[in-house]
C-alpha positions in Angstrom: 284.7 242.7 -70.9 285.3 241.4 -74.4 287.5 243.8 -76.4 287.3 244.1 -80.2 290.9 245.2 -80.3 292.0 242.0 -78.6 292.7 240.2 -81.9 295.7 237.8 -81.6 298.8 239.5 -82.9 302.1 238.1 -84.0 304.7 238.0 -81.2 306.6 241.3 -80.9 310.0 240.6 -82.3 312.7 242.1 -84.4 311.1 240.3 -87.3 308.0 242.5 -87.0 309.8 245.9 -86.7 312.9 245.2 -88.7 311.6 242.9 -91.5 314.2 241.0 -93.3 312.8 242.0 -96.7 313.9 245.7 -96.0 317.3 245.1 -97.5 319.2 247.6 -99.6 319.0 245.3 -102.6 315.3 244.9 -102.5 314.7 248.6 -101.6 316.7 249.7 -104.7 314.8 247.2 -106.9 311.5 248.5 -105.7 312.7 252.1 -106.0 313.7 251.6 -109.6 310.3 250.2 -110.5 308.5 253.0 -108.7 310.7 255.7 -110.3 310.0 254.2 -113.8 306.3 254.3 -113.0 306.6 257.8 -111.7 308.4 259.1 -114.8 305.9 257.4 -117.1 302.7 258.4 -115.4 303.8 262.0 -114.7 304.8 262.3 -118.3 301.4 260.9 -119.4 299.6 263.5 -117.3 302.1 266.2 -118.5 303.2 266.9 -115.0 306.7 266.6 -116.5 307.6 267.1 -120.1 310.6 264.9 -121.0 312.7 266.0 -124.0 314.5 263.8 -126.5 318.0 263.1 -125.3 320.8 265.1 -127.0 321.8 268.7 -127.4 319.1 269.5 -129.8 316.3 267.9 -127.8 313.2 269.8 -127.2 309.8 269.0 -125.7 307.5 267.4 -128.2 304.4 269.3 -129.3 301.7 268.4 -126.8 299.2 268.1 -129.7 301.4 265.6 -131.5 300.4 262.0 -130.9 303.2 259.4 -130.7 303.3 256.4 -133.0 302.8 253.1 -131.1 305.9 251.4 -130.1 308.2 254.4 -130.6 311.2 254.0 -128.4 313.7 256.7 -127.7 316.0 258.2 -125.1 314.6 261.0 -123.0 315.7 263.4 -120.3 314.2 265.6 -117.6 316.0 268.4 -115.9 316.0 268.6 -112.1 315.8 272.0 -110.3 319.5 272.0 -109.6 320.5 271.5 -113.3 321.1 267.7 -113.0 319.5 265.5 -115.5 317.6 262.2 -115.3 317.8 260.2 -118.5 315.8 257.1 -119.5 314.5 255.1 -122.4 310.8 254.8 -122.9 308.3 253.3 -125.4 305.3 255.4 -126.4 301.9 253.8 -126.7 298.1 254.2 -126.9 296.5 257.2 -125.3 299.9 258.9 -125.3 301.2 256.5 -122.7 304.8 256.0 -121.6 306.5 252.7 -120.7 309.8 253.5 -119.0 312.5 250.8 -118.7 313.8 250.9 -115.1 317.2 249.6 -116.1 317.9 252.6 -118.3 317.3 255.4 -115.7 320.5 257.4 -115.0 321.4 260.6 -113.1 323.9 263.1 -114.4 325.0 266.1 -112.2 325.6 269.5 -113.7 328.6 269.9 -116.0 331.7 270.6 -114.0 330.4 269.0 -110.8 332.0 265.9 -109.3 330.2 262.8 -110.5 328.8 264.4 -113.7 329.1 261.1 -115.6 325.7 259.3 -115.8 325.1 256.7 -113.0 322.2 254.4 -112.3 319.4 256.1 -110.5 316.6 254.4 -108.5 315.4 256.9 -105.9 311.9 258.3 -106.5 312.1 260.3 -103.2 315.2 262.1 -104.3 313.6 262.7 -107.7 310.5 264.5 -106.3 312.6 266.5 -103.9 315.1 267.6 -106.5 312.3 268.3 -109.1 309.8 270.0 -106.8 309.7 273.2 -108.9 309.6 271.2 -112.1 306.6 269.3 -110.6 305.0 272.5 -109.4 304.5 271.1 -105.9 304.3 273.3 -102.9 306.2 272.6 -99.7 303.3 271.2 -97.7 302.2 268.9 -100.4 305.7 267.8 -101.0 306.1 266.8 -97.4 303.1 264.5 -97.6 304.2 263.1 -100.9 307.5 262.1 -99.5 305.7 260.3 -96.7 303.4 258.5 -99.1 306.3 257.5 -101.3 308.1 256.0 -98.4 305.1 254.0 -97.4 304.6 252.8 -101.0 308.3 251.8 -101.3 308.2 249.8 -98.1 305.1 247.9 -99.3 306.6 247.3 -102.7 309.9 246.1 -101.2 307.9 243.5 -99.2 306.1 242.5 -102.4 309.3 242.1 -104.5 311.1 240.2 -101.8 308.2 237.7 -101.4 307.2 237.5 -105.1 306.5 234.1 -106.7 306.4 232.9 -110.2 303.6 233.5 -112.6 302.9 229.8 -112.7 302.5 229.8 -108.9 300.2 232.8 -109.1 298.0 231.2 -111.7 297.4 228.3 -109.3 296.2 230.5 -106.4 292.6 231.0 -105.5 290.9 234.3 -106.0 291.2 235.6 -102.4 294.8 234.4 -102.0 295.9 236.0 -105.3 294.9 239.4 -104.0 297.8 239.4 -101.5 300.3 239.3 -104.3 299.0 242.2 -106.4 301.1 245.4 -106.7 298.2 247.9 -106.5 296.9 250.6 -108.8 299.0 250.7 -112.0 298.3 254.3 -112.7 298.6 256.0 -109.3 302.2 256.3 -108.2 301.4 256.8 -104.5 299.3 253.6 -104.5 300.1 252.3 -101.0 300.4 255.5 -99.0 298.0 254.3 -96.3 298.4 257.4 -94.2 297.4 256.5 -90.7 298.9 253.0 -90.7 302.1 252.3 -88.7 304.6 249.7 -89.8 303.0 247.3 -87.3 299.5 248.1 -88.7 300.8 247.3 -92.2 302.3 244.0 -91.0 298.9 243.1 -89.6 296.3 244.4 -92.0 297.8 245.1 -95.5 296.9 242.7 -98.2 300.6 241.8 -99.0 300.9 240.6 -95.4 298.7 237.7 -96.5 297.6 237.2 -92.9 294.1 235.6 -92.3 292.5 237.2 -89.3 289.4 237.0 -87.2 287.2 240.1 -87.0 285.6 241.3 -83.7 282.0 242.5 -83.7 280.2 245.2 -81.9 276.5 245.7 -81.0 275.1 249.2 -81.8 271.8 250.4 -80.4 269.1 251.1 -83.0 269.0 254.7 -82.0 272.3 255.0 -83.8 272.3 252.1 -86.3 270.0 251.3 -89.2 269.8 248.0 -91.2 269.0 247.6 -94.8 268.9 244.4 -96.9 267.7 243.0 -100.2 264.4 241.0 -100.3 266.0 237.7 -99.1 267.7 239.5 -96.3 265.0 241.9 -95.4 265.6 241.6 -91.6 269.0 241.6 -89.8 268.1 238.3 -88.2 268.1 236.6 -91.6 271.6 238.0 -92.3 272.9 236.9 -88.9 271.5 233.4 -89.3 273.6 233.1 -92.5 276.8 234.8 -91.2 277.0 233.6 -87.6 276.8 230.3 -85.8 274.0 229.9 -83.3 276.6 229.7 -80.5 278.1 233.0 -81.6 274.7 234.7 -81.6 274.0 233.3 -78.1 277.4 234.7 -76.9 276.5 238.1 -78.3 273.1 238.1 -76.6 274.8 237.0 -73.3 277.1 240.0 -73.4 274.2 242.3 -73.7 272.2 240.5 -71.1 275.0 240.9 -68.6 274.8 244.6 -69.1 271.0 244.6 -68.6 270.5 245.4 -72.3 267.9 243.8 -74.6 269.5 242.2 -77.7 266.5 243.1 -79.8 267.4 246.8 -79.4 270.8 246.3 -81.1 272.3 245.6 -84.5 275.5 243.5 -84.8 278.3 244.3 -87.2 282.0 243.5 -87.5 284.6 246.2 -86.9 288.1 246.6 -88.1 290.4 246.4 -85.1 292.4 249.4 -86.2 289.2 251.4 -86.7 287.9 250.4 -83.2 291.2 251.5 -81.6 291.9 254.7 -83.6 288.4 256.0 -84.4 285.5 254.3 -82.6 286.8 254.4 -79.1 287.9 258.1 -79.3 285.1 259.6 -81.4 282.2 257.5 -80.2 283.4 257.5 -76.6 280.1 258.9 -75.3 278.2 256.2 -77.1 280.5 253.5 -75.7 280.1 254.9 -72.2 276.3 254.8 -72.5 276.3 251.2 -73.7 274.9 252.4 -77.1 278.0 250.7 -78.6 279.0 247.4 -76.9 282.1 245.4 -77.8 281.6 241.8 -78.6 284.0 238.8 -79.3 285.3 237.8 -82.7 283.1 235.4 -84.7 285.8 232.8 -85.3 285.9 232.9 -89.1 289.2 233.7 -90.8 289.2 236.5 -93.3 291.8 237.9 -95.7 292.1 241.6 -96.6 291.7 242.2 -100.3 293.3 244.8 -102.4 291.0 247.6 -101.2 292.3 246.8 -97.6 288.9 247.5 -96.0 287.3 244.5 -97.7 287.6 241.0 -96.3 286.9 237.7 -97.9 285.9 234.8 -95.7 288.4 232.0 -96.3 287.1 229.7 -93.5 283.6 229.6 -95.1 283.7 231.0 -98.6 279.9 230.7 -98.9 279.5 233.5 -96.4 279.5 237.1 -97.5 282.5 239.4 -98.1 282.5 242.2 -95.7 283.4 245.8 -96.4 284.3 248.0 -93.4 285.3 251.6 -93.0 289.0 252.3 -92.5 289.9 255.9 -91.8 293.2 255.9 -93.6 294.1 258.1 -96.6 295.0 255.8 -99.6 294.9 256.4 -103.3 293.4 259.9 -103.2 290.6 259.3 -100.7 289.8 258.4 -97.1 288.7 254.8 -97.1 285.6 255.1 -95.0 282.0 254.2 -95.8 279.7 257.2 -96.6 276.7 257.0 -94.4 274.1 257.8 -97.0 275.6 255.5 -99.6 276.0 252.6 -97.2 272.3 252.9 -96.2 271.1 252.6 -99.8 273.6 250.0 -101.0 271.1 247.1 -100.9 268.6 249.1 -102.9 271.2 249.8 -105.6 272.0 246.1 -105.7 268.3 245.2 -106.1 267.9 247.6 -109.0 271.1 246.3 -110.7 270.0 242.7 -110.3 266.5 243.5 -111.7 268.1 245.0 -114.8 270.2 241.9 -115.4 267.6 239.3 -114.5 265.1 240.9 -116.9 267.6 241.0 -119.8 268.2 237.6 -121.5 271.4 238.8 -123.1 273.0 239.8 -119.8 271.5 236.9 -117.8 271.8 234.0 -120.2 274.2 234.8 -123.0 276.7 236.8 -121.0 276.2 235.1 -117.6 277.4 238.3 -116.0 277.9 238.0 -112.3 276.9 241.1 -110.2 278.4 240.8 -106.8 275.7 242.7 -105.0 276.0 244.6 -101.7 273.1 242.8 -100.2 273.0 244.1 -96.6 274.3 247.1 -94.7 274.4 248.5 -91.2 274.8 252.3 -91.1 276.0 254.0 -87.9 275.6 257.7 -87.7 277.9 259.9 -85.6 275.8 262.0 -83.3 277.7 265.2 -84.1 279.5 264.9 -87.5 276.6 263.6 -89.6 274.7 266.8 -88.7 277.5 269.1 -89.9 277.3 269.5 -93.7 280.6 271.4 -93.9 282.6 268.9 -91.9 285.4 267.0 -93.8 283.9 263.9 -95.5 286.2 261.6 -93.6 284.2 262.3 -90.4 281.0 261.1 -92.1 282.3 257.7 -93.0 283.4 256.4 -89.6 281.3 253.3 -88.7 279.2 250.7 -90.5 279.4 247.6 -92.6 278.4 246.3 -96.0 277.9 242.6 -96.8 278.7 241.7 -100.4 277.7 238.4 -102.2 280.7 236.0 -102.2 282.1 235.1 -105.6 282.9 231.4 -105.2 279.3 230.1 -104.9 278.4 231.7 -108.2 281.1 230.0 -110.2 280.3 226.9 -112.3 282.1 223.6 -111.9 285.7 224.0 -113.2 285.5 227.8 -113.3 288.0 230.1 -111.5 288.2 233.8 -111.1 291.0 236.4 -111.0 290.8 240.2 -110.9 291.6 241.9 -114.1 294.6 243.5 -112.3 296.2 240.1 -112.0 296.7 240.0 -115.8 299.1 242.9 -115.5 301.3 241.2 -112.9 304.8 240.3 -113.9 306.9 237.9 -111.8 310.6 238.3 -110.8 311.7 236.5 -114.0 309.7 239.0 -116.2 306.9 236.6 -117.1 303.4 238.0 -117.0 300.4 236.1 -115.5 298.7 236.8 -118.9 301.5 235.0 -120.7 301.1 232.0 -118.3 297.4 231.8 -118.8 297.6 232.0 -122.6 300.2 229.2 -122.6 297.9 227.0 -120.4 294.8 227.7 -122.6 296.3 226.1 -125.7 294.9 229.0 -127.8 296.9 231.4 -129.9 297.5 234.8 -128.2 295.2 236.5 -130.7 292.3 234.2 -130.1 292.8 234.3 -126.3 292.6 238.1 -126.4 289.5 237.9 -128.5 287.9 235.6 -125.8 289.0 238.1 -123.1 287.4 241.0 -124.9 284.3 239.0 -125.7 283.9 238.2 -122.0 284.4 241.7 -120.7 283.0 244.1 -123.2 279.5 242.9 -124.2 277.9 243.2 -120.7 279.6 246.6 -120.1 278.3 247.9 -123.5 274.8 246.5 -122.8 274.6 248.4 -119.5 275.9 251.5 -121.2 273.9 251.6 -124.4 270.6 250.0 -123.2 270.4 251.4 -119.7 272.7 254.4 -119.5 274.6 252.8 -116.6 278.3 252.3 -116.2 280.5 250.6 -113.7 284.0 251.8 -113.0 285.6 248.7 -114.5 289.1 249.1 -113.2 291.4 246.3 -112.4 290.2 245.7 -108.8 286.5 245.8 -109.4 286.5 243.8 -112.7 286.9 240.1 -112.3 287.5 237.7 -115.2 286.0 234.3 -114.9 288.0 231.5 -116.7 287.0 228.0 -117.7 289.0 224.9 -116.7 291.5 225.6 -119.5 292.1 229.2 -118.4 290.1 230.7 -121.2 288.2 233.8 -120.3 284.5 233.1 -120.5 282.5 235.8 -118.5 282.6 238.9 -116.4 282.0 239.5 -112.7 281.9 243.1 -111.3 281.6 244.5 -107.8 281.4 247.8 -105.8 278.1 249.2 -107.1 277.2 251.9 -104.7 280.6 253.6 -104.9 281.3 253.1 -108.6 278.0 252.9 -110.6 277.1 256.0 -112.5 274.0 256.8 -114.6 273.4 259.1 -117.5 272.4 262.6 -116.4 270.2 262.8 -119.6 267.1 260.8 -118.6 266.4 257.6 -120.5 263.1 255.6 -120.6 264.9 252.8 -118.8 265.4 255.0 -115.8 261.7 255.3 -115.1 261.7 252.3 -112.9 264.7 253.4 -110.9 263.7 253.6 -107.2 263.8 257.2 -105.8 266.3 256.3 -103.1 268.6 254.8 -105.8 268.2 257.8 -108.0 269.0 260.1 -105.1 272.4 258.5 -104.3 273.8 257.3 -107.6 276.2 259.7 -109.2 275.3 261.1 -112.6 277.3 262.3 -115.6 276.5 263.8 -119.0 276.4 261.1 -121.8 279.6 262.4 -123.3 281.5 261.9 -120.0 279.8 258.6 -119.0 282.0 256.8 -121.5 285.0 258.0 -119.6 284.3 255.4 -117.0 285.0 252.7 -119.6 287.8 254.6 -121.2 289.6 255.6 -118.0 288.7 252.6 -115.9 289.3 249.8 -118.4 291.1 251.1 -121.5 293.4 253.6 -120.0 293.6 252.1 -116.5 294.2 248.5 -117.6 294.5 247.9 -121.3 297.1 250.7 -121.6 299.4 248.5 -119.7 298.2 245.1 -121.0 298.7 246.0 -124.7 302.5 246.5 -124.5 302.8 243.4 -122.3 301.1 241.4 -125.1 303.4 242.9 -127.7 306.5 242.1 -125.7 305.5 238.6 -124.5 302.9 237.3 -126.9 303.8 238.9 -130.2 300.5 240.7 -130.6 301.3 244.3 -131.7 299.6 247.2 -130.0 297.9 248.1 -133.2 296.4 244.6 -133.4 295.5 244.7 -129.7 293.4 247.8 -130.1 291.9 246.7 -133.3 290.6 243.6 -131.5 289.0 245.8 -128.9 287.4 248.0 -131.5 286.1 244.9 -133.4 284.3 243.7 -130.3 282.6 247.1 -129.8 281.6 247.4 -133.5 280.3 243.8 -133.5 278.1 244.6 -130.5 276.8 247.8 -132.1 276.0 245.9 -135.4 274.0 243.3 -133.5 271.8 245.7 -131.5 270.7 248.2 -134.0 267.6 249.0 -132.0 269.6 251.4 -129.8 271.6 252.8 -132.7 270.9 256.4 -131.5 272.7 255.6 -128.3 276.0 254.9 -130.1 276.4 258.6 -130.9 275.2 259.6 -127.5 277.7 257.3 -125.7 280.5 257.6 -128.3 283.3 255.2 -127.4 284.9 255.7 -130.9 285.4 259.5 -130.9 288.8 260.6 -132.2 289.9 262.2 -128.9 288.9 261.9 -125.3 289.7 264.0 -122.3 292.8 263.0 -120.4 291.7 262.2 -116.8 294.6 262.6 -114.3 294.9 260.9 -111.0 298.5 261.9 -109.9 297.9 265.5 -111.0 294.9 265.5 -108.6 297.2 264.7 -105.6 300.0 267.1 -106.6 298.1 270.1 -108.0 294.4 269.9 -107.3 293.3 268.5 -104.0 296.6 267.7 -102.3 296.0 266.7 -98.7 293.5 269.3 -97.7 290.2 268.4 -96.0 287.1 268.9 -97.9 283.4 268.2 -97.4 283.1 265.9 -100.4 285.2 263.2 -101.9 287.6 264.4 -104.7 287.4 263.5 -108.3 289.9 263.0 -111.1 291.4 266.1 -112.7 291.1 266.7 -116.4 294.0 268.0 -118.4 293.8 268.3 -122.2 292.9 265.4 -124.5 294.5 262.3 -126.0 294.0 260.4 -129.2 291.6 257.5 -128.9 293.1 254.3 -130.4 289.6 252.9 -131.0 288.5 255.7 -133.3 289.9 254.0 -136.5 290.3 250.4 -137.6 
């Protein structure tokens, strides 16, 4: 009997379980980088409050906003009286940029080893600062586990890192395996549920193309949805699978006395099959309601989201998104049943908005990588239990997303926005490499970047009351042959598109099933998706990089961002009333917190709905003034 878990694995050897990149040198290097990030992000969210170094040092007034580029020495006291000292630059939104090479640890006066010494151990920091962090013992135990997983992944990345020039030459799918993950979340590669072997097989930094097995699921459990061009599952399969593969699937069902027309086909992640489907859908497997099938033969690469695979054998075929019941970056990485079912309808509505708008369609040329087909598989017990933890309602299904490569013009290439933040072992940023290749001045190149990214996002916000979550993974920059940014591509609609809770006339044509599933937010908070996803979540890190490597000051960087917003507003005065409703230039915005959510709000407890970011105070908006 074909077995979906029977995917060819690397030979079991000491290389798999004792990887050569786990050396003390590389571990300490990764530890220093993670500790610097921890100090900076925890300070940004006011989980810790560093004080200026020196005997008269005191914690700064929380309401006092730092000047851009202010650099100083800071300390934070551990629970046992020891001190961690470091140097950091302050930036926009009250951000901190900590220099890993300046972090030192001093024990209490009178203790042996009281002199400052280099410190690069984030695990030791959270353990020795647990009371300062306000973390309970149960949460701390899980945090230590996630930190170890993150450090092991980062060690692998640092030991296999290549130059910015080499990264700039990689294709979109291949570049994903070199990225370092969420820049804001410290525990960004926790992947709770994965073993070391699982990580070596399925993590994006493994850069391992793999085949995916498929399963057949009876239509009493499975439901198909598709956009107009893929209105039937047969149309999808004709595009995604060779005729010989389809014949092989039918033969497996025929051998069991089952009619192929009564089943839907979908790929399954081998880990999910072994860990989730076989145990939790055992009754359905026993009754031949779920039947294992062979792999389809195409090689796919896991992307940064881990559960999404790009087809590298046949790039014209769809990207596939699969549920993966691991806890990573705050949430379980499954596929919610209701949202998976309606994903194609959301795509169809988003495409209609774009295609009917000459500015979006022709002038911006924005690419919307739609989720064009889905198979939803309900669990016969969990989906009927409203109070059950949400992870058990996201167990099995698949979403097919439009591939990027066929939508690029001749000479164009694409990179996720996150790639612009990547810094190679020599300290050179990918952004610096691209600016050098473009032949433009840094200022002009940044103007082109903002002109490619912001107008379509602003158009959707102001004209349609719709926002994406334009963080570094979902936002894709399309470059011309000279590596000049020219347009925007975005993905992940059903999970990350939000609409205004205050009805707009443009919402009248929204289908009821789309309206029922899309998240809503008050107009004053809808702008947070652009602020936190793009400005705080990406530009907060890109701005100091540009100052350090390109000579564009932070003040000038944010002025260029503001100029692009003001230019767009001046051009489209017909929706002038919306600029106050969706105010991106307000003096202060609420501080959304991601790390605080894990440490203080949701921790690791089960809950019936997915968690959301915590809010803690406000920060100055660098866009409020020229």
